[in-house]
C-alpha positions in Angstrom: 24.2 -10.9 -1.0 21.0 -10.7 0.9 19.8 -7.4 2.7 17.9 -7.4 5.8 15.7 -4.5 7.4 16.0 -4.2 11.1 13.8 -1.9 13.3 15.2 -0.8 16.6 13.7 1.0 19.6 15.9 3.8 21.2 15.8 5.6 24.7 17.9 8.7 25.2 18.6 11.5 27.5 18.7 14.4 24.9 20.5 16.8 27.6 24.0 16.6 26.0 22.9 15.9 22.4 22.5 18.3 19.5 19.3 16.6 18.7 18.7 13.4 16.6 19.9 14.3 13.2 23.6 14.1 12.0 24.9 17.6 11.3 27.7 18.6 8.9 29.5 20.6 11.7 31.2 18.9 14.7 28.1 18.4 16.7 27.1 15.3 18.9 23.9 13.7 17.7 21.9 10.6 18.6 21.9 9.4 15.3 25.6 9.5 14.9 26.2 7.6 18.1 23.9 4.9 17.3 25.2 4.5 13.7 28.7 4.4 14.8 27.6 1.6 17.2 25.7 -0.5 15.0 28.2 -0.1 12.2 30.8 -2.0 14.5 28.3 -4.8 14.9 27.4 -4.9 11.2 31.2 -4.5 10.1 29.8 -2.1 7.4 28.4 1.5 7.6 25.0 1.8 9.0 22.4 4.6 8.0 19.4 5.2 10.3 16.0 6.3 9.4 13.9 7.5 12.6 10.3 8.0 13.3 10.9 11.6 14.6 13.7 14.0 14.5 13.8 15.3 18.0 15.6 18.7 18.6 18.6 19.6 20.8 17.8 18.9 24.5 14.9 16.7 23.8 14.4 13.2 25.4 13.0 10.0 24.0 11.7 6.8 25.9 10.5 5.3 22.7 12.2 6.5 19.5 12.1 4.0 16.5 14.4 3.7 13.7 15.3 1.1 10.9 18.5 0.4 8.9 19.3 -2.0 6.2 22.3 -4.5 6.5 23.8 -7.4 4.8 25.3 -8.8 8.1 23.5 -11.8 9.6 23.3 -11.2 13.3 21.2 -12.3 16.2 18.6 -9.8 17.1 20.3 -10.1 20.6 23.4 -8.9 19.0 22.1 -5.6 17.7 20.9 -4.7 21.3 23.6 -6.1 23.5 26.3 -5.3 21.0 25.1 -1.9 20.2 24.8 -0.9 23.7 28.3 -2.1 24.5 29.5 0.5 22.0 27.1 3.4 23.1 27.5 5.9 25.8 25.4 5.9 28.9 22.8 8.4 27.8 21.7 6.4 24.9 20.4 2.9 24.8 18.9 0.3 22.2 15.9 -1.2 23.9 14.8 -3.9 21.3 15.6 -4.9 17.8 13.2 -6.7 15.4 13.5 -8.0 11.8 10.9 -6.4 9.4 10.0 -6.5 5.9 11.2 -4.0 3.2 7.8 -2.2 3.2 8.5 -1.1 6.8 9.7 2.6 7.2 10.3 4.0 10.8 9.2 7.4 9.5 6.3 6.7 6.9 4.8 3.6 8.4 4.0 5.4 11.6 0.5 6.4 12.1 0.6 8.1 15.5 3.3 9.9 17.7 3.0 10.9 21.3 4.9 13.4 23.3 4.9 14.2 26.9 5.8 17.7 28.2 6.7 18.0 32.0 6.8 21.3 33.9 7.8 21.7 37.7 5.5 24.5 38.8 6.8 25.9 42.1 8.6 29.0 43.5 12.1 27.3 43.5 13.9 25.7 40.7 14.9 22.0 40.7 18.6 20.9 41.3 18.1 17.3 40.6 15.9 17.5 37.4 17.2 20.6 35.9 17.7 18.9 32.3 14.5 16.6 32.5 11.8 19.2 33.4 10.9 22.8 32.7 10.6 25.0 35.6 8.0 27.7 35.5 7.4 29.6 38.9 4.3 31.5 37.9 1.0 29.8 39.1 -0.6 28.0 36.1 -4.2 27.2 35.8 -4.3 23.7 34.4 -8.0 23.6 33.9 -8.2 26.4 31.4 -5.1 25.1 29.5 -6.7 21.8 29.0 -9.8 23.4 28.0 -8.2 25.7 25.5 -6.1 22.8 24.1 -9.3 20.9 23.1 -10.0 23.3 20.3 -6.7 21.7 18.6 -8.4 18.3 18.4 -8.9 17.0 14.6 -7.5 17.7 11.3 -6.1 21.4 11.7 -3.7 23.8 9.9 -1.0 24.3 12.5 0.9 27.1 10.7 0.7 29.3 13.8 2.7 26.6 15.6 5.5 25.7 13.2 9.0 26.8 13.2 10.2 29.1 10.5 12.7 26.5 9.7 10.1 23.8 9.2 10.6 22.0 6.0 7.2 20.2 5.9 5.4 20.7 2.5 2.0 21.7 4.4 1.1 22.4 8.0 -2.1 20.1 8.4 -1.8 17.6 11.0 -4.4 15.2 12.7 -4.5 15.9 16.5 -5.9 12.9 18.2 -5.7 14.1 21.8 -4.2 16.5 24.3 -4.4 16.0 28.0 -3.2 18.6 30.6 -3.0 17.6 34.1 -1.3 18.3 37.5 0.2 15.9 39.9 1.6 17.9 43.0 4.1 20.3 41.8 4.3 18.9 38.3 2.2 19.7 35.3 2.1 17.1 32.4 1.1 17.8 28.7 0.3 14.4 26.9 -0.2 15.3 23.0 -0.7 12.7 20.4 -1.1 13.2 16.6 -0.4 11.5 13.4 2.6 13.5 13.0 4.3 16.8 14.1 5.8 19.9 12.6 9.1 21.2 13.4 8.9 22.9 17.0 5.1 22.3 17.0 4.7 20.7 20.5 7.0 23.4 22.2 5.1 26.0 20.4 1.8 24.7 21.4 3.0 24.6 25.1 4.2 28.1 24.9 1.0 29.6 24.0 -1.0 27.4 26.4 1.3 28.7 29.1 0.2 32.2 28.3 -3.4 31.2 28.9 -2.5 29.2 32.1 -1.0 32.5 33.4 -4.2 34.5 32.7 -2.5 36.5 29.9 -4.6 35.4 27.3 -8.3 34.0 27.2 -9.3 30.2 26.8 -10.4 31.1 23.3 -7.0 32.2 22.2 -5.7 28.8 20.9 -8.8 28.6 18.4 -8.1 32.1 17.3 -4.4 31.3 16.6 -5.4 28.4 14.6 -7.6 30.4 12.5 -4.9 33.2 12.0 -2.2 30.7 10.7 0.4 33.2 11.7 3.4 32.0 13.9 4.1 35.7 14.9 0.8 35.9 16.7 1.4 32.9 18.9 3.3 32.6 22.2 7.1 31.6 22.4 8.6 28.3 22.0 8.8 26.5 25.3 12.2 25.0 26.5 13.4 21.8 25.2 14.3 20.3 28.5 10.7 19.1 29.4 9.9 17.3 26.2 9.8 13.6 25.6 8.9 11.3 22.6 7.0 8.7 24.5 5.3 6.6 21.8 5.3 5.7 18.1 2.4 3.5 16.9 2.5 1.3 13.7 0.1 -1.0 12.2 -0.3 -4.3 14.1 1.1 -6.2 10.9 4.6 -5.1 11.7 4.4 -6.7 15.3 6.7 -4.1 16.8 7.1 -4.3 20.6 5.1 -1.8 22.6 7.8 -0.1 24.7 8.7 3.2 26.2 7.3 4.8 29.4 5.7 7.9 30.5 8.2 10.1 32.5 6.6 10.8 36.0 8.3 13.0 38.7 5.4 13.4 41.3 
């Protein structure tokens, strides 16, 4: 019996999910929902491997996962049939057959996140689970300047969760851009891979600089200290989106996903 490997693109609103990864306790996860839906189409249990395991409350516009199947189905069946069995807050965007060398996790060479802050005196009623509200005035220019010290291959021990299971803390940071559009502030962060809570921990420290509580040189100092206890708090999950996963061109995966914008 022939086995095929299928890659899929997934979009989800993480507000009502306990993250991506299936858990032993009775918790709603994206992985579990999508596996159950695809298993109905395949007529056998399906197990997914994803590009990045997002946390509780974190969203994705361009998650990528793969699974192996003995079922022979049109690619459209994985998308349309899968979505017919999925709740409204998660959707399969595309499906593509790939060779056995492909891994949604290990073949990826870049991952990009966007973090969105509503920066005004009043909270939002409409986007309360899609953005993080900060009422303090924030200096975007100094946050952007401070973030540039993180570019390159760095030891991000100061910004990894105590529960992080990675074997080391070295990651290649490709770019960090922080900018304001009206009342919204956007953090666009791209690296080869990320540690557990790394983006939210980076944002938490940058916010302290944006408030004037720490100098612009503080991010570089934290990198050198390699001590999580010296850095800022973990930013809330609501404003975080996985917005892109890049793979070698040889796999020919669709370029999908979108950058959430609220201005």
